[in-house]
Each structure stands twice: as C-alpha cells, then as structure tokens.
C-alpha positions as CSV (number, residue, x, y, z in Angstrom):
1,X,-0.2,-0.1,-0.1
2,X,0.8,3.6,-0.4
3,X,1.3,6.2,2.0
4,X,0.3,8.2,0.0
5,X,-3.5,7.9,0.3
6,X,-3.6,8.2,3.8
7,X,-2.5,11.1,4.4
8,X,-3.9,13.8,6.2
9,X,-3.7,17.9,7.2
10,X,-1.8,20.5,6.3
11,X,1.2,21.7,4.5
12,X,2.8,24.9,3.6
13,X,-0.8,26.6,4.2
14,X,-2.5,24.0,1.4
15,X,-4.9,20.5,2.8
16,X,-3.1,17.5,0.5
17,X,-6.7,15.3,0.6
18,X,-7.8,18.7,-1.1
19,X,-5.0,19.0,-3.7
20,X,-6.3,17.6,-7.5
21,X,-3.4,18.4,-9.1
22,X,-1.0,14.5,-8.5
23,X,2.3,15.6,-9.2
24,X,1.6,18.0,-6.6
25,X,-0.5,16.4,-4.1
26,X,2.6,13.6,-4.4
27,X,5.2,16.7,-3.8
28,X,2.6,17.9,-0.4
29,X,2.5,13.6,0.5
30,X,6.9,14.4,0.8
31,X,7.1,17.5,2.3
32,X,4.7,15.6,5.0
33,X,6.5,13.4,5.1
34,X,10.0,14.9,5.3
35,X,8.3,17.3,8.4
36,X,7.7,14.1,10.6
37,X,10.9,12.1,10.1
38,X,12.0,16.1,10.3
39,X,10.6,15.7,14.2
40,X,12.0,12.5,15.2
41,X,9.4,10.1,14.2
42,X,10.3,6.9,13.4
43,X,8.4,5.9,9.8
44,X,6.9,3.5,11.0
45,X,5.5,4.9,13.2
46,X,4.5,7.9,10.7
47,X,2.3,6.1,8.2
48,X,1.3,4.2,11.0
49,X,-0.7,6.7,13.0
50,X,-2.0,8.0,9.4
51,X,-3.9,4.4,8.5
52,X,-5.0,5.4,12.0
53,X,-6.6,8.4,11.2
54,X,-8.7,6.7,7.8
C-alpha cells in the first residue's frame, strides 16, 4: 500500500487531501513525510499513525 492516500493534513498552508493535480499532491505527501521525519518520528510510526486516522 502506498502511504500517499492516507496522509492528511496541512502542508505549507494547503490541505493535502484537497489537491487535485497528482504531481503536486505527491510533492506535498513527500513534504509532509519529511516534516514528520525532521521532528524525529520513525517512518513506521508516521505511516502507522496515518493509517489509524482513516
């Protein structure tokens, strides 16, 4: 399963799930992941938390 569809929230003032252009949505997904990793969270924990928010 790809992480993109389960990632929700606001990145750079834009709500990720509302972005229609596929390339821009993928860029925002990556930006969100990088932000969470920069905060010190483990990738497994980030993705597991995102799946739980469905």
